[in-house]
C-alpha positions as CSV (number, residue, x, y, z in Angstrom):
1,M,-1.0,-27.8,-29.3
2,P,-0.2,-31.7,-29.8
3,K,-0.1,-33.2,-26.5
4,S,3.5,-34.3,-27.0
5,L,5.2,-31.0,-27.3
6,Q,2.7,-29.6,-24.1
7,A,4.7,-28.9,-21.0
8,P,3.8,-31.1,-18.0
9,L,2.1,-29.6,-15.5
10,Q,4.2,-28.6,-12.4
11,P,2.6,-28.5,-9.1
12,L,1.9,-25.7,-7.1
13,E,1.9,-25.9,-3.4
14,L,0.0,-22.5,-3.0
15,Q,0.2,-22.5,0.9
16,K,4.3,-23.1,0.1
17,F,3.9,-19.9,-2.9
18,L,5.5,-16.8,-2.2
19,P,3.4,-14.4,-3.9
20,Y,0.4,-16.3,-2.3
21,R,1.8,-15.9,1.1
22,L,2.9,-12.4,0.7
23,S,-0.8,-11.8,-0.2
24,V,-2.8,-13.3,2.2
25,L,-0.4,-12.2,5.0
26,A,-1.0,-8.5,3.6
27,Q,-4.4,-8.9,3.4
28,I,-4.8,-10.7,6.9
29,V,-2.9,-7.6,8.5
30,S,-4.7,-4.9,6.4
31,E,-8.0,-6.1,7.2
32,S,-7.0,-6.7,11.2
33,L,-5.5,-2.9,11.4
34,H,-9.1,-2.0,9.5
35,D,-10.7,-3.7,12.0
36,L,-9.6,-1.0,15.0
37,Y,-10.2,2.0,12.6
38,A,-13.3,1.3,10.7
39,G,-15.9,1.5,13.2
40,P,-14.8,4.7,15.2
41,F,-13.4,6.6,12.1
42,D,-15.5,5.4,9.2
43,L,-12.9,4.9,6.8
44,T,-12.0,2.3,4.1
45,V,-8.6,0.6,3.6
46,T,-7.9,2.9,0.8
47,Q,-9.2,5.9,2.3
48,W,-7.1,5.1,5.6
49,R,-4.0,4.7,3.5
50,V,-4.2,8.0,1.1
51,M,-4.4,9.6,4.7
52,A,-1.6,7.8,5.9
53,A,0.2,9.2,2.6
54,L,-0.8,12.7,3.1
55,G,0.0,12.8,6.5
56,R,3.6,11.6,5.7
57,F,4.3,13.4,2.6
58,A,2.0,16.0,1.6
59,P,1.2,17.9,-0.4
60,L,0.6,15.2,-3.0
61,T,-0.9,14.7,-6.8
62,A,-3.4,12.1,-6.8
63,S,-1.2,10.4,-8.7
64,G,1.4,10.6,-6.7
65,V,-0.7,9.5,-3.8
66,G,-0.9,6.4,-5.8
67,Q,2.5,5.8,-6.4
68,R,2.8,6.2,-2.4
69,I,0.2,3.4,-1.8
70,V,0.6,1.0,-4.8
71,M,-3.2,1.5,-5.7
72,D,-4.6,2.1,-9.2
73,K,-6.1,5.3,-10.2
74,V,-9.9,4.6,-9.5
75,A,-9.5,3.3,-6.3
76,V,-7.4,6.6,-5.1
77,S,-10.1,8.4,-7.1
78,R,-12.8,7.1,-5.4
79,A,-11.1,7.1,-1.7
80,V,-10.0,11.1,-2.2
81,S,-13.3,11.9,-3.1
82,G,-15.2,10.2,-0.2
83,L,-12.3,12.0,2.2
84,M,-12.8,15.4,0.1
85,K,-17.1,15.0,0.8
86,R,-15.8,14.5,4.3
87,G,-13.8,17.5,4.4
88,L,-10.8,15.2,5.9
89,I,-8.5,16.3,2.9
90,E,-8.1,19.7,0.7
91,R,-7.1,20.5,-3.0
92,A,-5.5,22.7,-4.2
93,T,-4.7,23.7,-7.9
94,D,-1.9,24.6,-9.0
95,Q,-0.8,27.9,-10.3
96,D,1.5,26.8,-13.1
97,D,-0.6,24.0,-14.1
98,R,-4.4,24.5,-13.5
99,R,-4.6,20.8,-14.8
100,R,-2.7,19.6,-11.4
101,A,-3.9,19.5,-8.1
102,S,-2.3,18.5,-5.4
103,L,-3.8,17.2,-2.0
104,K,-3.4,17.9,1.8
105,L,-5.2,16.7,5.0
106,S,-7.4,19.3,6.6
107,A,-7.2,20.3,10.1
108,T,-10.4,17.6,10.5
109,G,-8.2,15.2,8.6
110,R,-5.1,15.8,10.3
111,A,-6.9,15.4,13.7
112,M,-8.2,12.0,12.5
113,H,-4.9,11.2,11.3
114,A,-3.1,12.2,14.7
115,R,-5.9,9.7,16.7
116,I,-5.4,7.0,14.0
117,V,-1.5,6.6,14.0
118,P,-1.1,5.6,17.7
119,I,-3.7,2.7,17.0
120,A,-1.7,1.7,13.9
121,L,1.7,1.8,15.8
122,E,0.1,-0.4,18.4
123,Y,-0.9,-3.0,16.4
124,E,2.2,-3.0,14.7
125,R,4.2,-3.2,17.8
126,R,2.0,-6.3,18.6
127,L,2.4,-7.5,15.4
128,Y,6.1,-7.5,15.7
129,A,6.2,-9.0,19.5
130,A,5.9,-12.0,17.5
131,L,9.7,-12.2,16.6
132,S,12.9,-11.4,18.6
133,A,14.8,-8.3,18.1
134,E,16.8,-10.4,16.2
135,E,14.5,-11.7,13.9
136,R,12.8,-7.8,13.2
137,T,16.0,-6.9,12.2
138,L,16.4,-10.1,9.9
139,F,12.8,-9.7,8.7
140,D,12.7,-6.0,8.0
141,R,16.3,-6.2,6.2
142,L,14.9,-9.2,3.5
143,S,11.3,-7.9,3.2
144,D,13.5,-4.4,1.9
145,R,15.8,-6.6,-0.2
146,L,12.8,-8.1,-1.8
147,F,10.8,-5.3,-2.0
148,S,13.6,-3.7,-4.0
149,H,14.0,-6.7,-6.3
150,A,10.7,-7.2,-6.4
151,Q,10.1,-3.2,-8.1
152,A,13.4,-4.1,-10.4
153,C,11.8,-6.8,-11.6
154,R,8.4,-5.5,-12.6
155,F,10.8,-2.6,-14.0
156,L,13.0,-4.8,-16.6
157,R,9.7,-6.1,-17.6
158,T,7.4,-3.3,-18.3
159,T,10.7,-2.1,-20.1
160,G,10.9,-5.4,-22.2
161,E,14.5,-6.3,-20.4
162,S,12.9,-9.5,-18.4
163,D,16.0,-11.2,-19.3
164,K,17.9,-9.4,-17.3
165,I,15.9,-10.8,-14.1
166,S,18.0,-12.7,-11.7
């Protein structure tokens, strides 16, 4: 493309770019929480997320877990495999569709989950301590709105209706 037809480069202030800031914040929060349970429970971030999803929504298929924690199939499959080897989750084949299997926490997995949840909730409490009650309410409302809008934008993009994004 000739230089005269190229759009001028727009500067991107990465440290102020919302997707970057959210990603970095999520990574820092995730790693900080992981530091609290990794040693005592020997879990990866993905394994804990799988356990957390199953602790709240079981039974779920591996695909259902992936949708709940917004992770790709390979990462979820690897985490499920590791958790099954340790006896932390159980798989039951669907009697109506033998290709489908549902997952749930085993008794050992439920006991571990019950020990990690208070750690996670205390971490969340300490993190939220940086905000006043009003700021937390506003943050929750704004986060919910951004989450819904991001999902809608993604859906419209995947259906080819990206011109409807506003």
